[in-house]
TORBARO-485180 format. One record per residue: x negated, y, z of N, C-alpha, C, CB in turn. Coordinates in steps of 0.001 Angstrom, whole numbers, plus 500000, padded with zeros to 6 digits. Glycine has a CB too. Layout:
<kezas>
XYZXYZXYZXYZ ...
</kezas>
This chain:
<kezas>
361942044725757815362346044789759215363557043897759436362657046243759636 363660043315760626364749042416760960366096043116760833364569041869762370 367102042373760351368470042886760342369234042217761478369170042627758961 370216042936762031370916042448763215372378042174762912370799043453764356 372915041236763675374325040867763565375107041691764574374539039333763802 375621042839764129376402043690765014377827043754764484375779045115765125 378806044035765354380212044053764914380435044956763717381108044499766049 381258044474762785381463045184761535382110046550761753382315044353760604 382865046710762859383547047989763067382579049111763420384583047850764162 381298048807763636380315049867763831379742050367762502379189049373764728 380013049623761426379585050053760100380623051025759539379392048829759147 380365051559758338381322052494757763381316052391756249381009053926758201 382440052786755608382510052685754144381705053747753411383934052770753704 381306054812754102380574055891753443379132055972753934381277057223753674 378969056250755223377633056482755783376736055263755615377735056849757263 377266054084755883376427052878755771375956052652754335377199051643756263 376813052993753365376414052845751962375305053836751598377629053048751036 375418055064752113374376056064751858373049055602752435374768057429752456 373083055120753675371847054650754314371221053502753528372126054204755756 372054052560753132371552051392752402370904051811751094372684050395752131 371530052740750389370977053198749111369656053920749313371970054117748397 369566054740750367368307055460750631367184054485750993368502056488751772 367515053437751711366492052447752069365936051750750833367070051408753035 366826051488749875366391050825748638365513051750747812367605050373747808 365916053025747708365171053965746869363904054488747538366056055127746499 363847054397748864362698054949749597362288053992750720363037056357750178 361851052790750360361567051771751383360425052136752334361241050473750711 359517053001751907358375053370752750358624054644753565357141053555751888 359842055155753489360252056325754273359326057524754034360274055975755766 359093057828752780358246058974752455359056060246752233357419058674751220 360339060078751958361196061212751621362129061525752788362011060921750339 361915062657753457362748063038754593363804064075754211361879063579755715 363977064318752923365014065256752500366390064631752713364822065659751014 367402065454752980368734064905753245369451064465751981369574065923753965 370509063694752166371422063350751088372455064464750965372109061968751343 372700064939749743373696065996749528374973065389748959373146067095748575 376079065645749633377394065235749144378195066501748847378139064316750189 378401066780747565379059068007747126380517067705746781378320068626745905 381411068072747716382838067851747498383500069016746779383530067609748816 382740070042746430383292071239745804383374072364746811384674070956745210 384504072487747529384634073564748523383830073337749795386072073737748887 383354072128749993382511071837751155381371070918750714383345071180752312 380174071229751185378981070440750862378370069938752163377940071283750043 378031068653752208377394068078753393375946067725753083378162066827753878 375095068003754048373711067524754009373587066468755086372668068695754221 373401065222754648373353064076755558371895063718755817374131062852754972 371514063620757076370119063358757430369619062048756812369960063312758952 368346062031756460367732060813755900367712059693756933366296061103755411 367462060025758184367428059017759254368313059483760400365966058766759754 369181058626760867370007058916762037370765057642762410370997060107761758 371431057681763546372254056550763939371449055398764508373046056073762772 372110054244764606371537053078765276370106052797764811372410051854765029 369211052694765785367830052318765510367647050828765795366845053169766359 366448050352765602366115048939765825366488048513767238364616048688765578 366060049312768231366295048947769622367759048899769985365598049901770521 368550049834769441369986049867769719370689048672769075370604051184769213 370382048391767811371023047252767156370637045941767836370643047207765670 369394045831768281368955044652769030369781044501770305367449044751769371 369984045609771027370737045578772278372194045193772054370663046930772967 372798045747771012374199045436770724374366043975770339374730046335769606 373474043471769495373555042069769095373481041145770311372432041732768106 372534041389771196372370040538772379373568040647773309371092040910773132 374111041848773489375245042054774389376477041292773921375566043539774501 376781041404772628377956040700772117377724039190772090378310041203770711 376491038773771907376191037337771978376398036813773394374746037060771517 376034037620774393376245037217775791377726037003776068375675038277776757 378578037876775508380026037719775691380515036444775007380783038948775134 380050036226773791380490035062773021380039033747773659379962035150771595 378826033727774206378276032479774746378750032156776152376787032544774739 379418033115776815379813032903778217381271033295778455378899033706779155 382202032633777763383612033032777855384220032851779243384416032250776867 383655031968780049384256031670781353383454032235782529384399030175781517 382503033113782238381677033672783312381873035180783439380200033357783064 381556035681784627381552037133784814380299037700784150381604037514786337 380492038775783387379368039396782685379233040834783162379563039339781134 378006041200783514377719042536784018376649043205783163377272042476785488 376819044498782990375750045320782433375101046053783596376290046326781342 373786046084783605373090046755784689373507048223784766371574046637784504 373573048877783602374112050239783489374593050375782049373024051359783864 374820051583781585375272051742780205374312051043779249375397053234779843 374894050296778289374067049592777310373207050575776527374944048775776352 373870051593775994373216052704775324374023053949775692373133052487773749 373546055105775355374276056320775699375298056674774616373301057483775907 376313055795774503377421056065773611378689055498774237377167055461772199 379654056367774486380855055959775215381683054943774440381705057172775534 381728055036773099382524054083772325381987052667772467382549054483770853 380674052530772388380060051209772532380281050674773934378558051269772218 380031051499774942380196051051776321381650050732776648379675052106777276 382581051543776145384000051292776395384453049983775759384845052448775865 383943049698774559384326048443773905383832047239774710383764048390772468 382625047333775230382102046235776054382939046072777322380621046488776422 383326047178777941384170047102779136385537046515778814384334048488779760 386089046880777663387384046335777265387325044831777034387877047026776010 386135044315776810385947042872776635385612042181777960384836042607775613 385728042933779055385560042343780375384215042559781031385800040919780286 383301043249780332381982043495780907382101044583781987380959043916779797 381450044373783129381466045341784222380094045997784374381885044661785540 380085047265784768378837047981785003378463047873786476378959049465784574 377206047545786757376718047459788132376406048844788686375473046570788203 375904049733787850375548051076788302375719052058787148374092051114788844 375661053361787473375710054354786409374292054678785947376437055635786885 374172055612785024372872055870784413371861056493785370373046056765783230 372348057092786462371428057693787431371042056725788543372050058937788034 371614055513788497371268054504789493372268054362790624369948054815790063 373364055124790581374394055004791616375100053664791480375415056167791523 375172052911792582375689051551792570377220051537792552375169050782793781 377807050803791581379240050549791556379554049207792219379768050572790109 378683048244791976378858046890792508377612046535793303379114045846791362 377783046167794557376640045837795402376016044521794968377061045765796872 374712044411795188374009043177794822374631041967795507372522043279795187 375100042156796719375663041040797484376932040463796853375965041491798896 377558041230795943378780040757795299378492039855794102379620041937794858 377228039823793668376869038993792521376630037552792944375628039549791827 376886036632792002376687035207792240375663034658791246378028034439792125 375095033530791599373998032992790796374413032609789376373417031793791483 375711032321789164376137031942787809376663033135787008377212030865787884 376549034345787564376928035542786816375893035838785730377075036752787767 376350036511784706375468036949783621375215038445783785376092036633782213 373946038839783796373595040253783884372758040627782658372818040560785210 373221041636781936372542042101780732371719043342781073373564042405779594 370446043297780742369554044446780940369717045394779750368053043987781095 369967046678779973370216047608778856368971047915778043370789048898779380 369178048631776942368083048945776015366988049775776657368618049676774811 367322050533777704366329051378778368365359050567779228367028052420779227 365691049281779473364888048469780382365318048703781811363398048778780220 364610048076782736364914048273784148363646048175784971365947047249784634 363782048428786260362618048433787140362247047015787565362887049299788373 361020046855787972360572045563788499361303045222789782359060045572788743 361683046246790550362403046018791800363779045399791539362554047335792576 364456045894790491365772045332790156365627043926789588366509046237789147 364614043709788761364367042349788263364173041379789426363128042323787337 363446041812790457363217040976791628364515040705792369362209041632792562 365362041731792521366657041549793172367482040481792476367426042862793200 367530040560791151368318039600790381367749038188790520368361040010788902 366442038073790450365806036752790582366096036135791937364293036859790376 366085036943792986366369036438794326367810035972794469366074037504795358 368688036510793618370094036077793627370314034842792760370998037209793145 369257034362792133369367033198791271369793033530789851370330032235791859 369724034806789484370104035265788141368848035542787337371000036537788210 368745034951786165367588035175785294367722036544784625367465034043784222 366908037539785008367052038882784442366617038976782985366260039860785257 365911037966782494365374038029781138366200037231780133363955037531781130 367267036564780596368065035746779679368726036619778614369136034951780455 369325037717779034369920038674778100369288040041778355371485038735778259 368024040110778020367247041323778231367186042094776917365815040993778755 367864043244776860367912043998775602366931045161775574369310044518775365 365960045170776475364985046265776508364381046498775123363869045963777529 364394047733774686363856048082773372362380047702773278364039049586773094 361967047050772207360552046685772049359610047884772108360356045965770738 360102049054771721359237050237771737359087050793773153359797051321770805 360077050545774000359928050878775421358888049941776039361301050768776177 358990048665775712358016047699776229356609048022775737358403046271775814 356506048571774545355192048971774017354566050044774911355324049496772557 355404050988775380354910052016776295354417051364777583356015053059776601 355179050417778115354777049727779350353437049016779159355862048711779781 353285048347778027352046047611777766350854048559777634352187046765776493 351097049702777004350010050680776853349621051245778213350427051824775897 350619051526779044350333052026780391349549050998781191351636052383781123 349912049745781039349206048682781763347743048604781334349896047327781533 347488048696780016346105048603779550345294049817780002346064048478778020 345925050988780038345235052181780518344906052054782003346089053434780267 345860051513782752345625051321784176344462050386784448346865050790784837 344344049358783638343237048421783808341896049076783495343440047199782919 341925050166782718340709050926782421340540052115783372340735051418780971 341326052096784451341215053109785516341644054515785087339793053163786010 342597054569784148343198055853783800344475056054784609343496055932782279 344745057291784962346024057659785557347029057886784427345887058938786459 348276057457784634349310057593783613350158058823783888350193056334783558 350275059689782893351215060810782947352358060486781998350520062177782566 353563060377782554354745060033781770355507061309781423355655059039782542 355625061595780134356453062718779695357887062213779575355941063321778328 358739062613780539360105062130780527360969062814781560360128060658780748 362243062482781537363204062993782521363242061997783675364642063197781887 362810062422784849362537061457785902363781060728786409361871062147787041 364998061238786136366217060536786542366740059596785458367294061539786905 366156059654784278366608058828783155366230057367783400365995059332781818 367133056434783008366869055008783252365540054547782672367987054170782671 365254054989781458364015054536780817362788055017781583363952055031779368 362808056276782010361654056803782740361509056126784094361780058318782921 362620055848784765362541055126786039361933053742785822363944055004786689 362325053089784727361778051765784424360296051849784080362549051119783266 359927052832783259358516052994782887357663053289784116358356054123781850 358150054143784999357429054468786224357210053203787061358200055532787041 358250052383787182358148051155787973357082050216787424359493050440788012 357041050073786104356043049182785503354646049793785560356416048868784049 354550051088785288353249051743785241352555051737786597353401053165784751 353303051947787663352689052075788985352079050776789488353709052561789974 352414049660788811351816048392789196350327048339788864352539047250788513 349911049119787872348508049048787446347789050388787478348432048489786063 348536051487787748347871052794787672348607053835788502347774053261786217 347871054804789070348535055975789644349344056642788527347490056981790281 350576057059788834351469057547787790352169058831788229352504056474787429 352281059771787283352935061053787512353926061300786382351893062211787606 355129061796786715356143062124785712356209063637785547357535061552786112 356129064094784295356320065520784015357434065688782996355007066171783499 358203066758783112359411066949782297359132067668780976360441067732783084 358229068656780986358071069491779803356723070211779821359216070507779711 356528071103778876355261071816778782355024072706779995355222072649777514 356077073283780553355908074105781754355264073297782883357266074668782214 355722072070783062355144071227784110353754070741783719356055070031784397 353518070532782427352173070177781973351201071301782315352160069893780448 351666072529782209350796073668782526350472073733784016351455074975782082 351381073239784855351065073146786286349936072144786494352321072733787109 350019071008785797348937070017785868347643070637785355349293068742785047 347741071384784251346560072031783684345931073026784642346918072727782395 346756073762785370346235074722786339345499074015787472347371075579786904 345999072851787862345284072114788904343946071608788368346139070934789424 343950071069787166342704070576786572341669071693786483342967069984785175 342146072900786172341248074049786055340876074657787400341880075102785192 341490074161788465341180074679789796341920075947790163339731074928789902 343044076226789475343763077476789704344882077364790738344336077964788413 345265076135791114346258075965792176345778074888793141347654075595791587 346367074873794323345937073945795381346682072617795299346152074573796761 346218071666796082346898070373796187348315070565796705346117069416797110 348486071447797685349816071684798248350771072242797186349727072654799441 350265073166796369351099073719795298351488072619794302350354074870794569 350532071789793955350788070678793029351845069746793603349487069895792737 351666069360794853352585068404795480353996068963795610352067068004796851 354110070265795830355440070861795987356222070839794677355320072297796495 355516070943793556356180070908792245356609069491791892355251071465791151 355749068509792175355980067146791701356423066171792799354731066628791058 356861066682793912357284065811795009358328064806794521357850066648796179 358111063530794854359033062478794457358810061955793056360414062966794571 357800062494792356357587062082790968356180061546790731357849063248790036 355538061104791797354252060422791626354192059244792577353060061390791875 353243058361792297353131057129793058352621057381794474352216056161792343 352876056410795320352416056485796709350894056665796744352835055209797497 350442057510797622349003057785797802348373058477796588348260056483798083 349202059108795753348662059844794605347863061047795110349809060304793644 346628061136794673345757062234795074345287062954793818344544061721795917 345826064135793520345453064819792277343963065123792175346226066099792154 343280065281793314341845065573793271341044064379792768341347065984794653 341620063200792906340955061974792436341568061470791133341040060876793508 342891061458791093343596060751790024343810061566788754344911060298790527 343420062823788739343543063603787505342196063805786812344172064956787806 341228062934787130339933062975786440339921062114785181338827062517787380 340800061110785133340926060230783957342418060049783691340203058826784184 342909060576782561344356060550782327344704060095780911344951061928782581 345912059563780782346491059236779483347969059575779531346268057732779114 348518060056778431349916060478778382350741059474777584350039061888777764 351818058975778192352817058168777481354150058888777635352889056679778039 355187058389776951356436059145776998357667058264777126356560059991775771 358727058883777635360072058350777455360312058415775959361177059160778286 360684057315775338360637057230773871361617058155773166360907055823773441 362598058694773898363589059560773266363261061045773402364946059292773856 362121061381773967361727062787774063361284063298772695360593062970775101 361208064620772571360714065187771321359274064751771087360817066725771340 359030064086769974357681063592769680356680064743769603357675062799768362 357120065865769013356222067007768892355863067582770265356860068088768020 356804067521771196356527068040772536355558067131773277357828068191773336 355758065817773149354822064880773773353410065105773255355256063430773514 353289065268771934351969065460771359351363066788771790352040065385769846 352215067815771877351727069127772324351230069066773764352836070186772196 351943068321774610351526068160776006350195067420776073352605067403776818 350087066339775291348843065572775279347682066435774782348992064318774395 347913067196773725346852068060773185346434069123774208347325068740771877 347414069684774898347127070712775906346285070133777046348443071305776463 346689068977777545345946068382778662344552067935778224346721067188779242 344446067498776987343123067125776471342194068335776477343236066542775038 342701069492776049341885070705776053341469071084777468342646071860775404 342370070887778423342031071178779821340918070257780323343276071034780715 340975068992779909339942068040780312338604068367779640340374066604779964 338659068812778394337430069233777714336824070437778439337713069581776220 337695071358778858337213072528779586336537072171780889338345073464779856 336999071095781516336419070705782807335214069790782656337464070021783656 335284068853781698334249067815781619333374067904780372334893066465781664 333764068738779392332980068872778175333449067942777074331534068616778468 333297068382775828333766067604774680333013066293774530333629068416773409 331730066266774892330936065049774728331405063929775641329477065342774991 332073064278776734332494063267777709333998063007777697332075063691779092 334709063555776696336167063517776757336730062108776749336740064283775610 336095061175776044336633059809776001336601059131777362335856058974775002 335770059623778263335717059077779616336811059651780509334358059346780232 337482060686780011338455061383780868339839061538780257337933062732781210 339966061267778967341273061405778324341466060288777312341413062785777640 342590059570777419342867058439776526343827058865775422343454057245777318 343545058467774193344423058758773056345597057777773096343644058657771687 346809058291773269347981057414773415349082057745772419348531057510774825 348760058353771304349813058748770362350531057545769781349229059585769238 349978056357769904350619055169769352351828054711770169349617054049769263 352169055417771236353359055037772010354608055787771554353124055294773494 354497056704770597355667057430770129356581056492769344355248058636769262 357872056488769669358850055608769029359047056009767572360195055648769783 359012055034766679359141055335765248360513055939764939358921054060764407 361580055442765592362934055921765293363110057364765744363985055026765968 362612057686766947362673059062767424361899059974766484362119059168768856 360731059510766079359888060280765150360605060495763822358542059561764912 361187059425763255361872059526761968363093060438762053362288058141761485 363892060279763114365093061099763252364745062582763384365908060642764464 363674062857764116363296064251764303362713064838763015362287064379765450 361908064057762273361395064544760989362535064756759999360364063557760407 363531063865760042364688064021759168365471065280759519365595062794759260 365489065641760799366162066874761216365437068087760650366234066965762755 364106068063760698363349069159760077363665069250758583361828068960760289 363841068092757929364216068078756521365573068714756294364219066663755993 366523068451757184367842069069757102367752070587757179368741068545758213 366908071043758096366840072466758384366174073276757273366104072681759670 365655072599756267365135073303755105366263073747754176364149072417754349 367466073205754402368615073559753579369278074834754101369628072404753547 369883075569753191370569076817753546372005076480753941370540077847752354 372191076010755158373503075567755630374153076630756504373380074251756407 375473076483756704376225077429757528376318076980758983377619077616756962 376311075686759216376430075158760570375950073717760585377889075257761084 375739073205761792375331071807761971376303071123762912373877071708762518 376642069879762581377423069013763457376518067853763846378752068508762759 376293067691765158375478066580765658376385065691766491374245067090766501 376426064409766158377360063480766793376594062522767701378167062693765726 377112062311768910376459061367769812376975061473771226374976061584769803 376487060578772086376864060597773489376291061819774186376396059325774184 377075062414775062376651063643775716375507063434776701377814064261776425 375283062205777134374143061936778015372984061292777257374572061032779170 373013061411775933371956060833775102370793061806774972372500060464773710 369641061393775457368455062250775423368018062549773996367312061597776186 367918061520773153367424061766771794368380062646771005367211060444771057 369695062518771272370659063359770567370515064820770984372089062872770832 370321065049772282370184066425772763368967067109772155370086066447774286 367913066352771880366729066955771268366991067334769807365537065990771356 367804066539769104368191066908767746369017068191767768368986065764767074 369928068284768754370727069501768915369811070701769151371730069348770088 368803070531770001367857071618770282367202072131769002366779071145771266 366764071207768164366095071597766918367043072383766018365568070354766175 368292071908765900369257072574765026369645073948765573370507071705764855 369789074054766895370195075314767519369224076455767220370316075132769018 367982076111766972366992077147766698367244077853765368365603076547766702 368000077213764482368170077743763128369594078224762807367777076694762140 370617077584763370371976077887762926373000077431763967372259077217761568 374260077878763864375285077432764814375381075906764817376659078055764466 375357075319765997375305073864766120376372073391767091373910073399766585 377089072333766694378171071800767513377890070333767814379544071965766803 377733070046769100377407068709769603378725068059770012376382068766770817 379155067031769268380434066388769547380242064877769696381452066696768425 381162064237770391381054062800770609381871061985769613381490062467772007 382856062623768965383705061903768006384503062899767180384659060920768736 385202062372766180386034063224765324387179063859766102386590062416764158 387590063254767206388681063800768017388341065181768568389006062854769166 387061065501768664386650066807769184386892067927768166385173066774769577 387121067557766910387484068556765904388996068675765962386976068161764447 389479069705766624390894069821766941391709070272765744391093070779768085 391142071181764948391841071681763770390833072314762817392939072702764168 391336072857761734390471073547760762389733074715761399391296074047759574 390306075262762459389722076433763089389033076148764423390778077452763293 389377075046765092388961074854766486388189073562766690390170074865767394 387091073668767458386280072500767791385937072529769274384989072457766932 385981071357769898385555071196771283384179070543771253386586070340772119 383183071181771861381814070679771744381074070829773070381059071420770624 379947070153773167379235070040774443378026070962774486378796068595774682 377955071737775552376776072549775846375929071752776825377164073968776432 374925071027776303374154070148777180373219070923778100373353069164776354 372918072172777748372068072985778623372756073228779966371727074332777948 374059073492779905374826073777781119375766072656781512375613075035780938 375733071552780732376533070366781025378027070675781111376067069740782322 378519071447780139379946071758780094380445071633778656380222073185780651 381744071364778528382360071303777207382975072664776897383437070172777135 382744073138775684383228074435775259384226074274774111382055075335774837 385046075289773912385942075324772763385607076556771932387439075336773209 385368076348770656385027077451769755386066077537768645383602077265769159 386536078750768397387477078992767311386740079503766076388558079997767747 387348079275764929386794079734763649385366079230763429386817081262763585 385144077958763781383798077400763634383427077149762173383688076106764417 384440076951761321384178076804759884384327078170759221385150075756759230 383302078674758596383384080010757990384343080046756811382007080468757539 384910081203756565385804081395755423384951081769754211386887082501755721 384430080784753526383611080999752343383695079779751443382147081294752730 383181079894750263383238078787749313381912078714748552384438078957748328 381167077597748699381502076461749554380985076655750984380930075175748962 381520075846751896380990075758753256379934074654753253382135075467754317 378764074966753789377658073994753767377384073504755201376361074635753140 377502072190755397377462071605756741376352070562756840378823070969757095 375495070724757819374515069694758181375214068675759063373265070311758911 375003067388758788375624066328759584374590065273759933376811065691758827 374459064991761229373531063958761693374027063419763025372079064517761827 373300062468763578373706061888764860372494061364765603374731060760764654 372724060980766851371680060379767662371512058901767357371983060572769127 370484058289767959370132056896767671371110055890768249368765056604768195 372013056331769126372976055404769727374385055611769197372974055557771234 374529056323768092375845056632767536376149055721766336375916058121767116 377283054999766379377649054140765239377930054944763974378872053302765588 377623054355762819377915055003761544379401055306761410377452054127760382 380236054432761960381680054597761816382161055912762418382408053433762470 381538056360763515381946057611764150381530058804763294381336057727765560 380322058752762727379867059819761834380769059877760607378388059599761414 381151058702760120382052058620758976383386059310759279382288057150758589 383946059043760461385216059673760862385088061194760885385659059162762250 383948061688761394383715063132761450383677063713760040382397063444762197 382925063065759158382820063524757775384196063602757123381904062594756969 384956062536757229386240062483756530387251063457757133386801061063756566 387195063690758433388113064655759041387801066065758560388033064588760577 386516066401758492386137067726758005386550067916756547384627067937758156 386346066903755732386734066988754320388235067237754189386341065696753571 389017066652755097390482066761755009390988068194755164391125065891756066 390153069085755703390568070470755900390398071333754648389785071074757036 389820070764753600389566071531752382390442071009751237388065071458751995 390910071916750406391758071541749279390921071297748021392807072632749016 391488070449747174390889070175745854389449069668745963390922071438744992 389225068774746911387888068175747043387749066991746094387627067726748505 386543066725745711386276065558744870386514064293745680384824065587744314 387063063240745065387294061982745792385981061415746333387980060945744874 386010061005747570384787060521748204384262059272747514385033060235749679 385161058451746959384736057233746267383889057580745039385964056390745849 384268058660744358383508059070743172382106059545743559384255060186742413 382027060307744639380726060804745089379802059660745481380899061759746267 380336058718746233379507057580746674379077056743745482380273056700747689 379982056542744548379649055757743349378537056431742567380891055572742450 378624057741742390377585058476741678376257058410742411377999059925741486 376338058552743732375111058545744544374392057205744437375438058849746018 375145056129744505374536054796744449373936054526743072375576053716744791 374607055001742024374095054809740665372771055532740458375117055295739640 372668056715741059371459057517740885370322057023741782371757058987741180 
</kezas>
């Protein structure tokens, strides 16, 4: 796989070495068990896969290249490059301005842009409408386009399904930049509907089965389907694609559920005429990170620390998985660990930051799961690891542990 030229300060002296060693020993990614770092009084289980993925590293490389190649021009990011405040803040400190926030709220009006300005498209991609706006202003929207190749793969799959007269059901968060972009591209070739979760999939299933009316359907999904969408017509041939950062298992469960509903209505012999197999749109990085999380959860740990941006969809899903098994703390950086006893962490369900005391149990050893989202630099995870280690006495030197790990 391609390697990217990203700033060295996003790498780390510990985490990056662990990742590199695991890649060498397991190049085909068959082993999802975590790396164990035993410091004596504290033991860490480090996920097999986490942190910057292909799409994120691609986006960062292009963004910093845009800054380097255009020292005398105004540079704008359409919205957050990725969902990580450290990365976005560093770009802003280098003079990059944001045109809008992640929900689409405009900070800078289109009329304020000039034809010689540089606009970088974020990793989530953007809508065809915004691409058109930029082109009309004389700005090439594709010059520094960092859209993740796996997001584009979803768009291409939706386009091919549309050409075969399938309706596209997008499993995603309808306010998320990626889902807004996917919806914009998909609707060019197919009637498109956005659903958030299995509960909403079941509403679609009830309509397919004839258990609810068109009015009931429309009231649930108002604003989340294409113009002139008619469920009585457009739900006879369907295919499911996803926002690439959603839980892969949930996307597959939704697809399997809707397939069964279509079999119930049209029969198993005719299913290929009414349901398209789209499992090939699942992002490999999301899949790997989530499988690695399941590998972590096989360990008998006391708590989990998940590091990442608070508005990061893929990170929140990792938190969800960990929460099912053990106390889990979602933090954005080592600064959120206030002391040996106190941690400030994010409750993404209620969108509030909480403070918890005595989060580290009084036992020996303390066993901690450590992982992060796909937009979190290794350096931040490294800071978290080293800060936690600093709270324990008589720990083994980290250099010795890494040296032993690499040798083995």
